[in-house]
C-alpha positions as a Python dict, from the first residue, in 0.01 Angstrom:
ca = {
    (1, 'X'): (0, 0, 0),
    (2, 'X'): (147, 304, -82),
    (3, 'X'): (122, 586, 210),
    (4, 'X'): (34, 932, 129),
    (5, 'X'): (307, 1211, 162),
    (6, 'X'): (192, 1498, 388),
    (7, 'X'): (38, 1788, 220),
    (8, 'X'): (68, 2185, 347),
    (9, 'X'): (-263, 2348, 305),
    (10, 'X'): (-419, 2658, 362),
    (11, 'X'): (-582, 2642, 719),
    (12, 'X'): (-1022, 2643, 674),
    (13, 'X'): (-1007, 2989, 881),
    (14, 'X'): (-785, 3145, 640),
    (15, 'X'): (-978, 3026, 362),
    (16, 'X'): (-1316, 3100, 582),
    (17, 'X'): (-1172, 3511, 584),
    (18, 'X'): (-1072, 3526, 206),
    (19, 'X'): (-1406, 3422, 76),
    (20, 'X'): (-1613, 3640, 326),
    (21, 'X'): (-1374, 3952, 191),
    (22, 'X'): (-1442, 3866, -178),
    (23, 'X'): (-1814, 3885, -100),
    (24, 'X'): (-1786, 4222, 101),
    (25, 'X'): (-1504, 4375, -72),
    (26, 'X'): (-1230, 4614, 119),
    (27, 'X'): (-1414, 4919, 79),
    (28, 'X'): (-1540, 4939, 438),
    (29, 'X'): (-1211, 4790, 576),
    (30, 'X'): (-1400, 4876, 961),
    (31, 'X'): (-1687, 4624, 925),
    (32, 'X'): (-1711, 4353, 1172),
    (33, 'X'): (-1733, 4048, 1008),
    (34, 'X'): (-1936, 3757, 1145),
    (35, 'X'): (-1718, 3475, 1335),
    (36, 'X'): (-1587, 3228, 1108),
    (37, 'X'): (-1707, 2857, 1194),
    (38, 'X'): (-1536, 2626, 1419),
    (39, 'X'): (-1294, 2411, 1228),
    (40, 'X'): (-1158, 2219, 1520),
    (41, 'X'): (-795, 2151, 1569),
    (42, 'X'): (-615, 2197, 1214),
    (43, 'X'): (-211, 2013, 1207),
    (44, 'X'): (40, 2198, 1112),
    (45, 'X'): (120, 1896, 842),
    (46, 'X'): (-245, 1741, 809),
    (47, 'X'): (-286, 1450, 580),
    (48, 'X'): (-515, 1333, 330),
    (49, 'X'): (-814, 1168, 511),
    (50, 'X'): (-848, 803, 353),
    (51, 'X'): (-1113, 564, 381),
    (52, 'X'): (-1124, 378, 692),
    (53, 'X'): (-1070, 31, 621),
    (54, 'X'): (-752, 180, 456),
    (55, 'X'): (-643, 359, 753),
    (56, 'X'): (-701, 29, 944),
    (57, 'X'): (-489, -152, 676),
    (58, 'X'): (-198, 130, 628),
    (59, 'X'): (-144, 120, 1016),
    (60, 'X'): (-140, -283, 1065),
    (61, 'X'): (105, -302, 769),
    (62, 'X'): (362, 5, 890),
    (63, 'X'): (340, -196, 1204),
    (64, 'X'): (416, -541, 1086),
    (65, 'X'): (727, -384, 978),
    (66, 'X'): (873, -385, 1312),
    (67, 'X'): (874, -756, 1324),
    (68, 'X'): (975, -802, 916),
    (69, 'X'): (1180, -534, 848),
    (70, 'X'): (1340, -451, 1147),
    (71, 'X'): (1328, -826, 1290),
    (72, 'X'): (1701, -915, 1420),
    (73, 'X'): (1884, -1113, 1140),
    (74, 'X'): (1976, -1417, 1275),
    (75, 'X'): (1690, -1505, 1449),
    (76, 'X'): (1404, -1376, 1253),
    (77, 'X'): (1243, -1274, 1579),
    (78, 'X'): (1171, -918, 1742),
    (79, 'X'): (1391, -674, 1892),
    (80, 'X'): (1257, -607, 2262),
    (81, 'X'): (1273, -246, 2156),
    (82, 'X'): (1357, -5, 1810),
    (83, 'X'): (1683, 147, 2038),
    (84, 'X'): (1788, -156, 2149),
    (85, 'X'): (1934, -387, 1842),
    (86, 'X'): (2108, -680, 2036),
    (87, 'X'): (1800, -790, 2286),
    (88, 'X'): (1569, -1031, 2097),
    (89, 'X'): (1192, -1082, 2308),
    (90, 'X'): (1020, -1412, 2329),
    (91, 'X'): (689, -1217, 2435),
    (92, 'X'): (716, -937, 2146),
    (93, 'X'): (795, -1258, 1930),
    (94, 'X'): (490, -1416, 1962),
    (95, 'X'): (290, -1149, 1866),
    (96, 'X'): (483, -1095, 1564),
    (97, 'X'): (466, -1489, 1450),
    (98, 'X'): (56, -1470, 1496),
    (99, 'X'): (63, -1121, 1268),
    (100, 'X'): (279, -1386, 990),
    (101, 'X'): (-79, -1500, 862),
    (102, 'X'): (-236, -1145, 838),
    (103, 'X'): (44, -999, 652),
    (104, 'X'): (52, -1295, 402),
    (105, 'X'): (-352, -1293, 362),
    (106, 'X'): (-325, -888, 300),
    (107, 'X'): (-62, -901, 18),
    (108, 'X'): (229, -766, 238),
    (109, 'X'): (456, -1052, 242),
    (110, 'X'): (480, -1396, -57),
    (111, 'X'): (389, -1728, 149),
    (112, 'X'): (704, -1834, 83),
    (113, 'X'): (880, -1490, 244),
    (114, 'X'): (674, -1628, 587),
    (115, 'X'): (777, -1991, 535),
    (116, 'X'): (1163, -1919, 474),
    (117, 'X'): (1145, -1682, 784),
    (118, 'X'): (967, -1932, 1017),
    (119, 'X'): (1244, -2164, 906),
    (120, 'X'): (1496, -1893, 1045),
    (121, 'X'): (1279, -1872, 1351),
    (122, 'X'): (1251, -2208, 1420),
    (123, 'X'): (1619, -2258, 1385),
    (124, 'X'): (1664, -2015, 1640),
    (125, 'X'): (1452, -2152, 1874),
    (126, 'X'): (1566, -2487, 1864),
    (127, 'X'): (1931, -2418, 1950),
    (128, 'X'): (1851, -2139, 2229),
    (129, 'X'): (1913, -2222, 2584),
    (130, 'X'): (1556, -2317, 2704),
    (131, 'X'): (1507, -2417, 3081),
    (132, 'X'): (1288, -2740, 3112),
    (133, 'X'): (1158, -2646, 2749),
    (134, 'X'): (1092, -2313, 2871),
    (135, 'X'): (1228, -2013, 2743),
    (136, 'X'): (1433, -1685, 2829),
    (137, 'X'): (1241, -1333, 2863),
    (138, 'X'): (1538, -1221, 2651),
    (139, 'X'): (1785, -1356, 2416),
    (140, 'X'): (2097, -1218, 2221),
    (141, 'X'): (2129, -1270, 1857),
    (142, 'X'): (2307, -1637, 1900),
    (143, 'X'): (2044, -1795, 2143),
    (144, 'X'): (2215, -1718, 2491),
    (145, 'X'): (2004, -1614, 2745),
    (146, 'X'): (2030, -1211, 2873),
    (147, 'X'): (1883, -1208, 3218),
    (148, 'X'): (1587, -1011, 3281),
    (149, 'X'): (1710, -943, 3675),
    (150, 'X'): (1973, -1067, 3850),
    (151, 'X'): (1825, -1372, 3966),
    (152, 'X'): (1580, -1382, 3625),
    (153, 'X'): (1790, -1574, 3408),
    (154, 'X'): (1632, -1877, 3319),
    (155, 'X'): (1284, -1972, 3226),
    (156, 'X'): (1004, -1707, 3176),
    (157, 'X'): (682, -1943, 3128),
    (158, 'X'): (471, -1593, 3059),
    (159, 'X'): (696, -1535, 2785),
    (160, 'X'): (704, -1854, 2680),
    (161, 'X'): (318, -1895, 2645),
    (162, 'X'): (279, -1578, 2423),
    (163, 'X'): (519, -1732, 2224),
    (164, 'X'): (356, -2057, 2183),
    (165, 'X'): (25, -1857, 2122),
    (166, 'X'): (181, -1733, 1799),
    (167, 'X'): (337, -2059, 1699),
    (168, 'X'): (49, -2232, 1752),
    (169, 'X'): (-131, -1994, 1552),
    (170, 'X'): (140, -2048, 1276),
    (171, 'X'): (88, -2418, 1302),
    (172, 'X'): (-287, -2375, 1213),
    (173, 'X'): (-165, -2153, 933),
    (174, 'X'): (61, -2322, 760),
    (175, 'X'): (-172, -2629, 656),
    (176, 'X'): (-77, -2751, 330),
    (177, 'X'): (41, -3058, 252),
    (178, 'X'): (403, -2960, 84),
    (179, 'X'): (709, -3067, 259),
    (180, 'X'): (802, -2686, 357),
    (181, 'X'): (507, -2674, 554),
    (182, 'X'): (519, -3024, 701),
    (183, 'X'): (837, -2941, 850),
    (184, 'X'): (706, -2614, 990),
    (185, 'X'): (419, -2780, 1203),
    (186, 'X'): (638, -3097, 1303),
    (187, 'X'): (888, -2887, 1380),
    (188, 'X'): (687, -2603, 1632),
    (189, 'X'): (500, -2957, 1768),
    (190, 'X'): (828, -3069, 1907),
    (191, 'X'): (904, -2729, 2072),
    (192, 'X'): (588, -2745, 2233),
    (193, 'X'): (595, -3103, 2324),
    (194, 'X'): (916, -3044, 2518),
    (195, 'X'): (744, -2790, 2726),
    (196, 'X'): (746, -2909, 3089),
    (197, 'X'): (425, -2679, 3197),
    (198, 'X'): (406, -2897, 3522),
    (199, 'X'): (778, -2832, 3615),
    (200, 'X'): (674, -2486, 3670),
    (201, 'X'): (381, -2560, 3947),
    (202, 'X'): (662, -2647, 4180),
    (203, 'X'): (429, -2968, 4264),
    (204, 'X'): (197, -2686, 4390),
    (205, 'X'): (-159, -2577, 4274),
    (206, 'X'): (-55, -2255, 4142),
    (207, 'X'): (209, -2154, 3812),
    (208, 'X'): (505, -2016, 3899),
    (209, 'X'): (643, -1751, 3646),
    (210, 'X'): (1015, -1811, 3656),
    (211, 'X'): (1331, -2118, 3738),
    (212, 'X'): (1642, -2061, 3687),
    (213, 'X'): (1921, -2360, 3716),
    (214, 'X'): (2129, -2065, 3911),
    (215, 'X'): (1881, -1934, 4165),
    (216, 'X'): (1605, -2249, 4146),
    (217, 'X'): (1243, -2053, 4204),
    (218, 'X'): (1375, -1829, 4440),
    (219, 'X'): (1202, -1545, 4263),
    (220, 'X'): (857, -1717, 4323),
    (221, 'X'): (619, -1521, 4170),
    (222, 'X'): (275, -1684, 4156),
    (223, 'X'): (102, -1644, 3793),
    (224, 'X'): (-258, -1582, 3975),
    (225, 'X'): (-516, -1363, 3810),
    (226, 'X'): (-673, -1152, 3666),
    (227, 'X'): (-411, -1004, 3454),
    (228, 'X'): (-212, -1094, 3091),
    (229, 'X'): (-135, -1482, 3239),
    (230, 'X'): (-469, -1648, 3155),
    (231, 'X'): (-298, -1814, 2832),
    (232, 'X'): (1, -1953, 3024),
    (233, 'X'): (-304, -2216, 3181),
    (234, 'X'): (-509, -2249, 2902),
    (235, 'X'): (-145, -2402, 2704),
    (236, 'X'): (-86, -2573, 3025),
    (237, 'X'): (-333, -2748, 3028),
    (238, 'X'): (-354, -2811, 2648),
    (239, 'X'): (-18, -2958, 2667),
    (240, 'X'): (-10, -3346, 2531),
    (241, 'X'): (333, -3414, 2740),
    (242, 'X'): (331, -3209, 3069),
    (243, 'X'): (-12, -3090, 3179),
    (244, 'X'): (-196, -2911, 3453),
    (245, 'X'): (-508, -3030, 3597),
    (246, 'X'): (-827, -2808, 3687),
    (247, 'X'): (-712, -2796, 3999),
    (248, 'X'): (-392, -2568, 3952),
    (249, 'X'): (-652, -2319, 3755),
    (250, 'X'): (-908, -2306, 4035),
    (251, 'X'): (-703, -2241, 4309),
    (252, 'X'): (-354, -2087, 4153),
    (253, 'X'): (-506, -1849, 3857),
    (254, 'X'): (-860, -1839, 3963),
    (255, 'X'): (-739, -1845, 4354),
    (256, 'X'): (-1045, -2015, 4445),
    (257, 'X'): (-1266, -1734, 4311),
    (258, 'X'): (-1074, -1468, 4475),
    (259, 'X'): (-1000, -1312, 4136),
    (260, 'X'): (-1366, -1198, 4103),
    (261, 'X'): (-1410, -813, 4147),
    (262, 'X'): (-1806, -731, 4085),
    (263, 'X'): (-1729, -357, 4118),
    (264, 'X'): (-1889, -67, 3910),
    (265, 'X'): (-1646, 186, 3786),
    (266, 'X'): (-1765, 476, 3580),
    (267, 'X'): (-2099, 264, 3622),
    (268, 'X'): (-1978, -35, 3467),
    (269, 'X'): (-1969, -393, 3635),
    (270, 'X'): (-1664, -508, 3647),
    (271, 'X'): (-1619, -927, 3668),
    (272, 'X'): (-1276, -958, 3744),
    (273, 'X'): (-938, -843, 3863),
    (274, 'X'): (-844, -522, 4052),
    (275, 'X'): (-1027, -186, 4044),
    (276, 'X'): (-1069, -9, 3778),
    (277, 'X'): (-932, -312, 3552),
    (278, 'X'): (-557, -251, 3550),
    (279, 'X'): (-354, -177, 3242),
    (280, 'X'): (-520, -265, 2952),
    (281, 'X'): (-274, -487, 2818),
    (282, 'X'): (-457, -754, 3059),
    (283, 'X'): (-749, -792, 2784),
    (284, 'X'): (-520, -810, 2514),
    (285, 'X'): (-219, -1052, 2540),
    (286, 'X'): (-410, -1354, 2608),
    (287, 'X'): (-662, -1289, 2330),
    (288, 'X'): (-432, -1282, 1992),
    (289, 'X'): (-562, -1592, 1975),
    (290, 'X'): (-750, -1700, 2277),
    (291, 'X'): (-1174, -1606, 2104),
    (292, 'X'): (-1349, -1404, 2367),
    (293, 'X'): (-1683, -1404, 2174),
    (294, 'X'): (-1860, -1705, 2353),
    (295, 'X'): (-1539, -1789, 2626),
    (296, 'X'): (-1695, -1831, 2949),
    (297, 'X'): (-1673, -2063, 3304),
    (298, 'X'): (-1759, -2059, 3627),
    (299, 'X'): (-1570, -1690, 3690),
    (300, 'X'): (-1670, -1495, 3397),
    (301, 'X'): (-1786, -1403, 3051),
    (302, 'X'): (-1443, -1281, 2915),
    (303, 'X'): (-1643, -1040, 2590),
    (304, 'X'): (-1800, -910, 2917),
    (305, 'X'): (-1493, -860, 3099),
    (306, 'X'): (-1288, -748, 2813),
    (307, 'X'): (-1590, -452, 2726),
    (308, 'X'): (-1585, -385, 3074),
    (309, 'X'): (-1225, -360, 3127),
    (310, 'X'): (-1167, -147, 2798),
    (311, 'X'): (-1461, 103, 2848),
    (312, 'X'): (-1377, 181, 3220),
    (313, 'X'): (-1029, 279, 3097),
    (314, 'X'): (-1201, 505, 2826),
    (315, 'X'): (-1428, 656, 3067),
    (316, 'X'): (-1149, 698, 3303),
    (317, 'X'): (-998, 925, 3017),
    (318, 'X'): (-1307, 1096, 2953),
    (319, 'X'): (-1395, 1173, 3281),
    (320, 'X'): (-998, 1224, 3368),
    (321, 'X'): (-1010, 1286, 3745),
    (322, 'X'): (-653, 1390, 3746),
    (323, 'X'): (-709, 1716, 3478),
    (324, 'X'): (-418, 1578, 3247),
    (325, 'X'): (-460, 1813, 2903),
    (326, 'X'): (-477, 1592, 2633),
    (327, 'X'): (-718, 1351, 2766),
    (328, 'X'): (-1062, 1335, 2562),
    (329, 'X'): (-1295, 1122, 2404),
    (330, 'X'): (-1029, 1089, 2139),
    (331, 'X'): (-717, 1068, 2329),
    (332, 'X'): (-717, 775, 2539),
    (333, 'X'): (-564, 427, 2630),
    (334, 'X'): (-366, 373, 2932),
    (335, 'X'): (-143, 58, 2950),
    (336, 'X'): (210, -32, 3029),
    (337, 'X'): (440, 204, 2785),
    (338, 'X'): (734, 391, 2814),
    (339, 'X'): (684, 765, 2961),
    (340, 'X'): (872, 1074, 3015),
    (341, 'X'): (1028, 926, 3327),
    (342, 'X'): (1129, 560, 3186),
    (343, 'X'): (840, 298, 3198),
    (344, 'X'): (543, 218, 3378),
    (345, 'X'): (245, -41, 3384),
    (346, 'X'): (14, 271, 3373),
    (347, 'X'): (-370, 211, 3439),
    (348, 'X'): (-644, 432, 3651),
    (349, 'X'): (-468, 329, 3947),
    (350, 'X'): (-123, 430, 3820),
    (351, 'X'): (-205, 755, 3588),
    (352, 'X'): (95, 936, 3498),
    (353, 'X'): (-101, 1166, 3217),
    (354, 'X'): (46, 967, 2958),
    (355, 'X'): (-158, 791, 2648),
    (356, 'X'): (-42, 479, 2461),
    (357, 'X'): (-164, 403, 2116),
    (358, 'X'): (-188, 62, 2180),
    (359, 'X'): (-417, 42, 2472),
    (360, 'X'): (-677, 188, 2278),
    (361, 'X'): (-600, -6, 1911),
    (362, 'X'): (-547, -317, 2038),
    (363, 'X'): (-901, -284, 2214),
    (364, 'X'): (-1060, -240, 1850),
    (365, 'X'): (-1270, -550, 1865),
    (366, 'X'): (-1448, -483, 2238),
    (367, 'X'): (-1452, -132, 2191),
    (368, 'X'): (-1494, -26, 1786),
    (369, 'X'): (-1647, 312, 1816),
    (370, 'X'): (-1416, 425, 2072),
    (371, 'X'): (-1136, 306, 1942),
    (372, 'X'): (-1193, 460, 1627),
    (373, 'X'): (-1205, 788, 1733),
    (374, 'X'): (-874, 701, 1868),
    (375, 'X'): (-702, 614, 1541),
    (376, 'X'): (-829, 923, 1383),
    (377, 'X'): (-675, 1170, 1605),
    (378, 'X'): (-394, 956, 1657),
    (379, 'X'): (-333, 966, 1257),
    (380, 'X'): (-455, 1287, 1150),
    (381, 'X'): (-405, 1544, 1467),
    (382, 'X'): (-101, 1404, 1617),
    (383, 'X'): (70, 1238, 1294),
    (384, 'X'): (342, 1513, 1290),
    (385, 'X'): (480, 1383, 1644),
    (386, 'X'): (319, 1039, 1647),
    (387, 'X'): (343, 843, 1341),
    (388, 'X'): (652, 703, 1217),
    (389, 'X'): (868, 428, 1017),
    (390, 'X'): (665, 120, 1245),
    (391, 'X'): (389, 309, 1290),
    (392, 'X'): (298, 492, 1583),
    (393, 'X'): (560, 544, 1858),
    (394, 'X'): (517, 389, 2166),
    (395, 'X'): (363, 645, 2389),
    (396, 'X'): (270, 1066, 2417),
    (397, 'X'): (174, 1319, 2689),
    (398, 'X'): (27, 1646, 2580),
    (399, 'X'): (45, 1762, 2936),
    (400, 'X'): (408, 1674, 2952),
    (401, 'X'): (460, 1789, 2611),
    (402, 'X'): (632, 1490, 2528),
    (403, 'X'): (616, 1197, 2272),
    (404, 'X'): (830, 881, 2263),
    (405, 'X'): (1038, 856, 1986),
    (406, 'X'): (1072, 474, 2035),
    (407, 'X'): (919, 138, 1985),
    (408, 'X'): (822, -166, 2210),
    (409, 'X'): (784, -510, 2043),
    (410, 'X'): (542, -621, 2323),
    (411, 'X'): (300, -299, 2212),
    (412, 'X'): (321, -293, 1877),
    (413, 'X'): (257, -683, 1770),
    (414, 'X'): (-117, -642, 1949),
    (415, 'X'): (-197, -331, 1717),
    (416, 'X'): (-193, -577, 1405),
    (417, 'X'): (-304, -879, 1554),
    (418, 'X'): (-619, -723, 1764),
    (419, 'X'): (-699, -518, 1459),
    (420, 'X'): (-706, -805, 1236),
    (421, 'X'): (-926, -993, 1484),
    (422, 'X'): (-1184, -710, 1506),
    (423, 'X'): (-1151, -668, 1135),
    (424, 'X'): (-1201, -1060, 1033),
    (425, 'X'): (-1139, -1255, 1362),
    (426, 'X'): (-906, -1434, 1127),
    (427, 'X'): (-621, -1559, 1435),
    (428, 'X'): (-883, -1618, 1655),
    (429, 'X'): (-992, -1865, 1399),
    (430, 'X'): (-667, -2007, 1333),
    (431, 'X'): (-596, -2075, 1752),
    (432, 'X'): (-933, -2213, 1791),
    (433, 'X'): (-918, -2508, 1541),
    (434, 'X'): (-603, -2603, 1731),
    (435, 'X'): (-788, -2989, 1899),
    (436, 'X'): (-569, -2961, 2226),
    (437, 'X'): (-645, -2600, 2248),
    (438, 'X'): (-976, -2703, 2269),
    (439, 'X'): (-942, -2998, 2460),
    (440, 'X'): (-744, -2769, 2761),
    (441, 'X'): (-1023, -2493, 2753),
    (442, 'X'): (-1251, -2809, 2818),
    (443, 'X'): (-1071, -2951, 3134),
    (444, 'X'): (-1059, -2637, 3226),
    (445, 'X'): (-1425, -2644, 3228),
    (446, 'X'): (-1478, -2345, 2987),
    (447, 'X'): (-1764, -2309, 2691),
    (448, 'X'): (-1657, -2179, 2415),
}
């Protein structure tokens, strides 16, 4: 798709004045002219409006370049940040792999190119350091773990789950009866079978986030709901080789029902999680492939949960209790991202005046009207500051006169994939065709 170049235009206000002068003439310079119509915000370098579907695809395609053109060359995987060329990230790479079917079906890349890139990726993953089959959060280009922190130098079961969500989508998509695609499916299956999900329970009824050969389970962070990690329990229950049982889900993830909320925020009932819902990535990361539209268990209906969470976030930005300049029905979306002082998991209860485009854009399946307003504002009104080589930069704050100039894989990936799920449901359809995933959901008591 050709990206339209910015054009320099005369403001509507000036045009209005010229027209009025043309009709009234210059014979009475003291005559008071009627006020011009309110033309709203006119950006310094406005861009031409395009049909909404074209804008959606433009944003998806431009963002996909982060995972294709900017991928780390030896691994074929996503770099953690655009300002760090050395660090490969597993969760963000899972989102990028999930976007390959979108790119092929929309004609951005060929199927052959996608197959070649998958072979590069699988070769890297087959030779990378793993920890009872699980992958680290970060690697260098040779497949050696880069520690995420002093104790976090081994397996990360959440990053592993986000990676495999993408790989299982790819396993479904590359379904042709050719040697190349059979090989991709078989290699993904081998990696999938190697993950010892049950090891990460420590023999208890809960999953543990990290394990290290140097530090064991010393971090001892439990994967408990409600947050972005539902996919961990779904894949652990789906594993044909190292599964967990329903009791681990009920006691560990659902905390025997204590992950329920049922409070009302901005007049919206929230079924699960912390007050006001937390960062918006909670309703996005696990649902790149996991289809919430008919998903329900004893704890919640997940379309209801994710929609409520997204609308609470939107209403928080509209009501703007902290009086941050730049918040509105068009400028909304609070989630984890970089900010003017580093990085934070922004949320309504940790509101630092920072809007992150992925928050609203990855909510398209839940809040299509509200997300549309945000997309058009980001692109047409903030284009000069917010739009770059790989789509929208990570975050901005009008209040603090700050715009990011970098990208994060974990934020860019859901923009492509969740917009696609809104448009066609493609990735939901692929992931929910996996019989092992369906068996895992049934084991955990889900209807779908």
